[in-house]
A tleap script that builds the chain and sets N, CA, C and O, in Angstrom:
source leaprc.protein.ff14SB
mol = sequence {
  NMET LYS GLU ASN GLN LEU LYS GLN GLN LYS
  TYR TYR ASN ARG GLY SER GLN LEU LYS GLU
  LYS VAL PHE ASN THR GLU ASP SER VAL LEU
  TRP LEU GLN ASN ASN VAL ARG GLU VAL GLY
  VAL ILE VAL GLY LYS ALA ASN THR SER ARG
  SER TYR ILE VAL GLN ASP VAL LYS GLY ASN
  ARG PHE LYS ARG THR SER LEU HIE LEU LYS
  LYS LYS ASN CLYS
}
set mol.1.N position { 79.278 120.350 80.011 }
set mol.1.CA position { 80.126 119.332 80.608 }
set mol.1.C position { 80.287 119.587 82.111 }
set mol.1.O position { 80.240 118.647 82.905 }
set mol.2.N position { 80.473 120.836 82.501 }
set mol.2.CA position { 80.625 121.175 83.908 }
set mol.2.C position { 79.359 120.823 84.688 }
set mol.2.O position { 79.428 120.373 85.831 }
set mol.3.N position { 78.219 121.032 84.064 }
set mol.3.CA position { 76.944 120.696 84.700 }
set mol.3.C position { 76.849 119.197 84.963 }
set mol.3.O position { 76.363 118.776 86.013 }
set mol.4.N position { 77.310 118.399 84.017 }
set mol.4.CA position { 77.303 116.945 84.159 }
set mol.4.C position { 78.247 116.507 85.284 }
set mol.4.O position { 77.918 115.600 86.049 }
set mol.5.N position { 79.412 117.143 85.387 }
set mol.5.CA position { 80.362 116.815 86.449 }
set mol.5.C position { 79.784 117.137 87.829 }
set mol.5.O position { 79.958 116.369 88.775 }
set mol.6.N position { 79.107 118.259 87.936 }
set mol.6.CA position { 78.498 118.631 89.208 }
set mol.6.C position { 77.397 117.655 89.611 }
set mol.6.O position { 77.234 117.336 90.789 }
set mol.7.N position { 76.653 117.191 88.629 }
set mol.7.CA position { 75.596 116.213 88.891 }
set mol.7.C position { 76.202 114.894 89.381 }
set mol.7.O position { 75.706 114.297 90.337 }
set mol.8.N position { 77.271 114.444 88.726 }
set mol.8.CA position { 77.947 113.215 89.141 }
set mol.8.C position { 78.553 113.366 90.531 }
set mol.8.O position { 78.491 112.444 91.345 }
set mol.9.N position { 79.139 114.528 90.800 }
set mol.9.CA position { 79.738 114.791 92.102 }
set mol.9.C position { 78.687 114.724 93.204 }
set mol.9.O position { 78.946 114.180 94.278 }
set mol.10.N position { 77.529 115.263 92.949 }
set mol.10.CA position { 76.442 115.270 93.928 }
set mol.10.C position { 76.051 113.845 94.313 }
set mol.10.O position { 75.926 113.538 95.499 }
set mol.11.N position { 75.859 112.982 93.332 }
set mol.11.CA position { 75.437 111.614 93.616 }
set mol.11.C position { 76.561 110.776 94.223 }
set mol.11.O position { 76.303 109.911 95.059 }
set mol.12.N position { 77.798 111.022 93.813 }
set mol.12.CA position { 78.924 110.286 94.383 }
set mol.12.C position { 79.104 110.653 95.858 }
set mol.12.O position { 79.241 109.767 96.702 }
set mol.13.N position { 79.106 111.930 96.168 }
set mol.13.CA position { 79.347 112.387 97.536 }
set mol.13.C position { 78.230 112.008 98.491 }
set mol.13.O position { 78.458 111.910 99.697 }
set mol.14.N position { 77.040 111.797 97.982 }
set mol.14.CA position { 75.911 111.447 98.834 }
set mol.14.C position { 76.131 110.118 99.558 }
set mol.14.O position { 75.742 109.986 100.719 }
set mol.15.N position { 76.734 109.149 98.913 }
set mol.15.CA position { 76.904 107.842 99.527 }
set mol.15.C position { 78.324 107.496 99.927 }
set mol.15.O position { 78.569 106.397 100.425 }
set mol.16.N position { 79.259 108.395 99.727 }
set mol.16.CA position { 80.654 108.046 99.952 }
set mol.16.C position { 81.147 108.350 101.363 }
set mol.16.O position { 82.269 107.973 101.702 }
set mol.17.N position { 80.365 109.005 102.184 }
set mol.17.CA position { 80.813 109.364 103.519 }
set mol.17.C position { 80.394 108.301 104.516 }
set mol.17.O position { 79.276 107.787 104.473 }
set mol.18.N position { 81.306 107.985 105.408 }
set mol.18.CA position { 81.055 106.976 106.420 }
set mol.18.C position { 80.125 107.533 107.495 }
set mol.18.O position { 80.397 108.586 108.073 }
set mol.19.N position { 79.052 106.838 107.755 }
set mol.19.CA position { 78.110 107.244 108.791 }
set mol.19.C position { 78.611 106.710 110.135 }
set mol.19.O position { 78.895 105.520 110.266 }
set mol.20.N position { 78.717 107.571 111.109 }
set mol.20.CA position { 79.221 107.190 112.427 }
set mol.20.C position { 78.133 106.472 113.219 }
set mol.20.O position { 77.041 107.007 113.410 }
set mol.21.N position { 78.435 105.265 113.676 }
set mol.21.CA position { 77.518 104.534 114.538 }
set mol.21.C position { 77.895 104.833 115.979 }
set mol.21.O position { 79.072 104.795 116.339 }
set mol.22.N position { 76.908 105.127 116.796 }
set mol.22.CA position { 77.153 105.436 118.200 }
set mol.22.C position { 76.471 104.379 119.053 }
set mol.22.O position { 75.284 104.099 118.887 }
set mol.23.N position { 77.232 103.801 119.965 }
set mol.23.CA position { 76.709 102.785 120.868 }
set mol.23.C position { 76.871 103.260 122.306 }
set mol.23.O position { 77.800 104.003 122.626 }
set mol.24.N position { 75.968 102.829 123.156 }
set mol.24.CA position { 76.025 103.161 124.574 }
set mol.24.C position { 76.394 101.914 125.371 }
set mol.24.O position { 76.263 100.791 124.883 }
set mol.25.N position { 76.853 102.122 126.590 }
set mol.25.CA position { 77.161 101.007 127.478 }
set mol.25.C position { 75.885 100.201 127.725 }
set mol.25.O position { 74.801 100.768 127.860 }
set mol.26.N position { 76.021 98.897 127.782 }
set mol.26.CA position { 74.926 97.947 128.001 }
set mol.26.C position { 74.048 97.729 126.774 }
set mol.26.O position { 73.011 97.074 126.882 }
set mol.27.N position { 74.428 98.254 125.613 }
set mol.27.CA position { 73.683 97.976 124.381 }
set mol.27.C position { 73.958 96.546 123.924 }
set mol.27.O position { 75.107 96.104 123.934 }
set mol.28.N position { 72.924 95.827 123.528 }
set mol.28.CA position { 73.098 94.505 122.943 }
set mol.28.C position { 73.467 94.674 121.477 }
set mol.28.O position { 72.826 95.432 120.748 }
set mol.29.N position { 74.501 93.963 121.054 }
set mol.29.CA position { 74.982 94.099 119.681 }
set mol.29.C position { 75.272 92.729 119.074 }
set mol.29.O position { 75.460 91.734 119.773 }
set mol.30.N position { 75.299 92.723 117.769 }
set mol.30.CA position { 75.827 91.594 117.023 }
set mol.30.C position { 77.178 92.051 116.486 }
set mol.30.O position { 77.297 93.166 115.976 }
set mol.31.N position { 78.190 91.208 116.594 }
set mol.31.CA position { 79.514 91.594 116.141 }
set mol.31.C position { 80.159 90.439 115.407 }
set mol.31.O position { 79.799 89.279 115.611 }
set mol.32.N position { 81.112 90.762 114.553 }
set mol.32.CA position { 81.762 89.755 113.722 }
set mol.32.C position { 82.942 89.115 114.437 }
set mol.32.O position { 83.818 89.797 114.970 }
set mol.33.N position { 82.940 87.784 114.434 }
set mol.33.CA position { 84.098 87.026 114.878 }
set mol.33.C position { 84.229 85.837 113.947 }
set mol.33.O position { 83.352 84.974 113.904 }
set mol.34.N position { 85.314 85.790 113.209 }
set mol.34.CA position { 85.567 84.732 112.219 }
set mol.34.C position { 84.425 84.635 111.204 }
set mol.34.O position { 83.962 83.541 110.879 }
set mol.35.N position { 83.975 85.797 110.705 }
set mol.35.CA position { 82.915 85.903 109.704 }
set mol.35.C position { 81.578 85.338 110.160 }
set mol.35.O position { 80.750 84.960 109.331 }
set mol.36.N position { 81.358 85.276 111.467 }
set mol.36.CA position { 80.097 84.815 112.038 }
set mol.36.C position { 79.612 85.887 113.008 }
set mol.36.O position { 80.397 86.402 113.804 }
set mol.37.N position { 78.331 86.225 112.951 }
set mol.37.CA position { 77.760 87.206 113.864 }
set mol.37.C position { 77.552 86.565 115.234 }
set mol.37.O position { 76.886 85.537 115.352 }
set mol.38.N position { 78.125 87.177 116.262 }
set mol.38.CA position { 77.996 86.719 117.639 }
set mol.38.C position { 77.209 87.754 118.429 }
set mol.38.O position { 77.205 88.934 118.080 }
set mol.39.N position { 76.542 87.314 119.496 }
set mol.39.CA position { 75.800 88.218 120.375 }
set mol.39.C position { 76.749 88.705 121.461 }
set mol.39.O position { 77.541 87.936 122.005 }
set mol.40.N position { 76.654 89.998 121.769 }
set mol.40.CA position { 77.496 90.556 122.817 }
set mol.40.C position { 76.875 91.797 123.408 }
set mol.40.O position { 75.804 92.238 122.989 }
set mol.41.N position { 77.566 92.359 124.393 }
set mol.41.CA position { 77.115 93.561 125.085 }
set mol.41.C position { 78.266 94.560 125.099 }
set mol.41.O position { 79.414 94.187 125.341 }
set mol.42.N position { 77.957 95.830 124.838 }
set mol.42.CA position { 78.963 96.881 124.906 }
set mol.42.C position { 79.302 97.125 126.373 }
set mol.42.O position { 78.423 97.442 127.175 }
set mol.43.N position { 80.582 96.977 126.720 }
set mol.43.CA position { 81.034 97.202 128.088 }
set mol.43.C position { 81.495 98.638 128.261 }
set mol.43.O position { 81.296 99.239 129.316 }
set mol.44.N position { 82.111 99.185 127.223 }
set mol.44.CA position { 82.587 100.563 127.313 }
set mol.44.C position { 83.248 100.995 126.018 }
set mol.44.O position { 83.336 100.225 125.062 }
set mol.45.N position { 83.706 102.224 125.998 }
set mol.45.CA position { 84.389 102.794 124.846 }
set mol.45.C position { 85.881 102.551 125.012 }
set mol.45.O position { 86.418 102.693 126.111 }
set mol.46.N position { 86.552 102.186 123.926 }
set mol.46.CA position { 88.002 101.972 123.961 }
set mol.46.C position { 88.725 103.308 123.773 }
set mol.46.O position { 88.098 104.324 123.475 }
set mol.47.N position { 90.031 103.296 123.947 }
set mol.47.CA position { 90.828 104.517 123.841 }
set mol.47.C position { 90.919 105.049 122.425 }
set mol.47.O position { 91.052 106.258 122.238 }
set mol.48.N position { 90.854 104.196 121.430 }
set mol.48.CA position { 90.967 104.635 120.050 }
set mol.48.C position { 89.605 105.073 119.523 }
set mol.48.O position { 88.568 104.707 120.078 }
set mol.49.N position { 89.614 105.855 118.458 }
set mol.49.CA position { 88.354 106.359 117.912 }
set mol.49.C position { 87.548 105.230 117.272 }
set mol.49.O position { 88.115 104.309 116.683 }
set mol.50.N position { 86.250 105.306 117.391 }
set mol.50.CA position { 85.285 104.356 116.829 }
set mol.50.C position { 85.420 102.941 117.374 }
set mol.50.O position { 84.852 102.019 116.788 }
set mol.51.N position { 86.146 102.728 118.469 }
set mol.51.CA position { 86.337 101.386 119.023 }
set mol.51.C position { 85.563 101.214 120.319 }
set mol.51.O position { 85.415 102.145 121.110 }
set mol.52.N position { 85.075 99.997 120.511 }
set mol.52.CA position { 84.305 99.662 121.702 }
set mol.52.C position { 84.800 98.339 122.268 }
set mol.52.O position { 85.354 97.509 121.546 }
set mol.53.N position { 84.595 98.152 123.569 }
set mol.53.CA position { 84.884 96.883 124.227 }
set mol.53.C position { 83.583 96.094 124.281 }
set mol.53.O position { 82.580 96.568 124.814 }
set mol.54.N position { 83.608 94.890 123.727 }
set mol.54.CA position { 82.422 94.035 123.641 }
set mol.54.C position { 82.664 92.788 124.478 }
set mol.54.O position { 83.735 92.185 124.412 }
set mol.55.N position { 81.666 92.405 125.266 }
set mol.55.CA position { 81.744 91.180 126.053 }
set mol.55.C position { 80.793 90.156 125.456 }
set mol.55.O position { 79.616 90.447 125.241 }
set mol.56.N position { 81.300 88.956 125.187 }
set mol.56.CA position { 80.446 87.916 124.613 }
set mol.56.C position { 79.711 87.168 125.718 }
set mol.56.O position { 79.860 87.494 126.895 }
set mol.57.N position { 78.915 86.166 125.342 }
set mol.57.CA position { 78.092 85.434 126.313 }
set mol.57.C position { 78.933 84.603 127.276 }
set mol.57.O position { 78.464 84.255 128.360 }
set mol.58.N position { 80.174 84.278 126.894 }
set mol.58.CA position { 81.062 83.502 127.763 }
set mol.58.C position { 81.835 84.378 128.744 }
set mol.58.O position { 82.518 83.863 129.629 }
set mol.59.N position { 81.731 85.704 128.591 }
set mol.59.CA position { 82.425 86.616 129.489 }
set mol.59.C position { 83.742 87.137 128.942 }
set mol.59.O position { 84.404 87.940 129.600 }
set mol.60.N position { 84.136 86.702 127.756 }
set mol.60.CA position { 85.373 87.190 127.142 }
set mol.60.C position { 85.156 88.592 126.588 }
set mol.60.O position { 84.073 88.918 126.102 }
set mol.61.N position { 86.192 89.415 126.665 }
set mol.61.CA position { 86.100 90.791 126.174 }
set mol.61.C position { 86.966 90.969 124.935 }
set mol.61.O position { 88.080 90.455 124.844 }
set mol.62.N position { 86.408 91.719 123.979 }
set mol.62.CA position { 87.087 91.974 122.724 }
set mol.62.C position { 86.977 93.453 122.383 }
set mol.62.O position { 86.021 94.120 122.778 }
set mol.63.N position { 87.953 93.958 121.652 }
set mol.63.CA position { 87.922 95.338 121.170 }
set mol.63.C position { 87.544 95.297 119.697 }
set mol.63.O position { 88.206 94.636 118.897 }
set mol.64.N position { 86.469 96.011 119.341 }
set mol.64.CA position { 85.994 96.030 117.961 }
set mol.64.C position { 85.651 97.450 117.546 }
set mol.64.O position { 85.211 98.252 118.370 }
set mol.65.N position { 85.850 97.762 116.279 }
set mol.65.CA position { 85.446 99.070 115.766 }
set mol.65.C position { 83.960 99.041 115.448 }
set mol.65.O position { 83.356 97.974 115.334 }
set mol.66.N position { 83.383 100.220 115.309 }
set mol.66.CA position { 81.953 100.307 115.031 }
set mol.66.C position { 81.603 99.687 113.685 }
set mol.66.O position { 80.442 99.358 113.443 }
set mol.67.N position { 82.583 99.525 112.811 }
set mol.67.CA position { 82.360 98.869 111.513 }
set mol.67.C position { 81.921 97.425 111.704 }
set mol.67.O position { 81.131 96.911 110.911 }
set mol.68.N position { 82.427 96.752 112.757 }
set mol.68.CA position { 82.124 95.342 113.011 }
set mol.68.C position { 80.893 95.135 113.883 }
set mol.68.O position { 80.487 93.997 114.121 }
set mol.69.N position { 80.289 96.231 114.365 }
set mol.69.CA position { 79.166 96.118 115.295 }
set mol.69.C position { 77.843 96.483 114.637 }
set mol.69.O position { 77.785 97.328 113.743 }
set mol.70.N position { 76.781 95.827 115.098 }
set mol.70.CA position { 75.440 96.107 114.615 }
set mol.70.C position { 74.491 96.004 115.801 }
set mol.70.O position { 74.537 95.026 116.547 }
set mol.71.N position { 73.628 97.007 115.982 }
set mol.71.CA position { 72.692 96.967 117.111 }
set mol.71.C position { 71.728 95.794 116.955 }
set mol.71.O position { 71.236 95.506 115.864 }
set mol.72.N position { 71.479 95.135 118.070 }
set mol.72.CA position { 70.579 93.988 118.083 }
set mol.72.C position { 69.198 94.462 118.475 }
set mol.72.O position { 69.045 95.201 119.447 }
set mol.73.N position { 68.187 94.042 117.724 }
set mol.73.CA position { 66.806 94.365 118.081 }
set mol.73.C position { 66.385 93.519 119.262 }
set mol.73.O position { 66.618 92.311 119.294 }
set mol.74.N position { 65.763 94.167 120.233 }
set mol.74.CA position { 65.366 93.426 121.437 }
set mol.74.C position { 64.020 92.788 121.282 }
set mol.74.O position { 63.540 92.127 122.203 }
savepdb mol mol.pdb
quit
């Protein structure tokens, strides 16, 4: 039984940890706004952990966590 628990623990822990996404200034990203992916550019890192300042195509700036950001292929 202990062997089975260790096997289950191994597979559970493999996918349960959050992978940290790292973005640099001037990276093109897709980000969520009202459940729609918008194009934007990373302007800088925010004061809170995992947060970035994103500027959209209209020039508006938003604060988003890395959970809401996805790197855009150029």
